[in-house]
C-alpha positions as CSV (number, residue, x, y, z in Angstrom):
1,M,41.6,-131.0,162.3
2,L,41.0,-131.9,158.9
3,S,43.2,-134.5,157.3
4,R,44.2,-134.6,153.7
5,S,42.0,-137.4,152.9
6,N,38.8,-135.3,154.4
7,V,40.0,-132.1,152.5
8,G,40.4,-134.1,149.2
9,R,36.9,-135.9,149.4
10,R,35.1,-132.7,150.3
11,S,36.9,-130.8,147.4
12,N,36.0,-133.7,145.3
13,Q,32.3,-133.3,146.0
14,L,32.5,-129.4,145.6
15,L,34.2,-129.6,142.2
16,G,32.0,-132.6,140.9
17,H,34.6,-135.1,140.4
18,N,33.6,-138.7,140.6
19,D,37.3,-139.7,141.1
20,V,39.7,-138.3,143.4
21,K,42.6,-138.6,140.8
22,T,40.9,-136.1,138.8
23,T,40.7,-133.8,141.8
24,E,44.3,-134.4,142.4
25,I,45.2,-133.0,139.1
26,Y,43.5,-129.6,139.7
27,T,44.4,-129.0,143.3
28,H,47.8,-128.6,145.1
29,V,48.6,-129.1,148.6
30,R,51.3,-126.8,149.9
31,N,54.4,-128.3,151.4
32,P,55.1,-126.6,154.8
33,N,58.8,-126.8,154.0
34,E,58.4,-125.1,150.6
35,S,59.0,-121.8,152.0
36,K,62.3,-122.9,153.4
37,V,63.7,-123.7,149.9
38,V,65.9,-120.8,148.5
39,S,66.7,-120.6,144.7
40,P,70.0,-120.0,143.2
41,L,68.9,-116.8,142.0
42,D,67.5,-115.7,145.2
43,R,70.9,-116.5,146.8
44,L,72.9,-114.4,144.3
45,V,70.6,-111.5,144.8
46,Q,71.1,-111.9,148.6
47,E,74.9,-112.2,148.3
48,G,74.9,-109.1,146.1
49,D,72.8,-106.9,148.6
50,S,75.1,-107.8,151.4
51,A,78.3,-107.2,149.4
52,E,76.8,-103.7,148.6
53,A,75.7,-103.0,152.3
54,G,79.3,-104.2,153.5
C-alpha cells in the first residue's frame, strides 16, 4: 500500500518539482469523509423532493 508521502514524492518527481511544497499546491488528496458532507442546498432539494412525494 502506498502512503501519502510515497505518492507525494513520486508526484514530485513526475511533475519535475524540486520542492514538495510546490507539488502540494498542484495536487489534492481527497478526504474519504468528503462524500458524507451534505450542503445546505442539497438538503433543501432533498426535503423538497420528499415533500412532493408525500
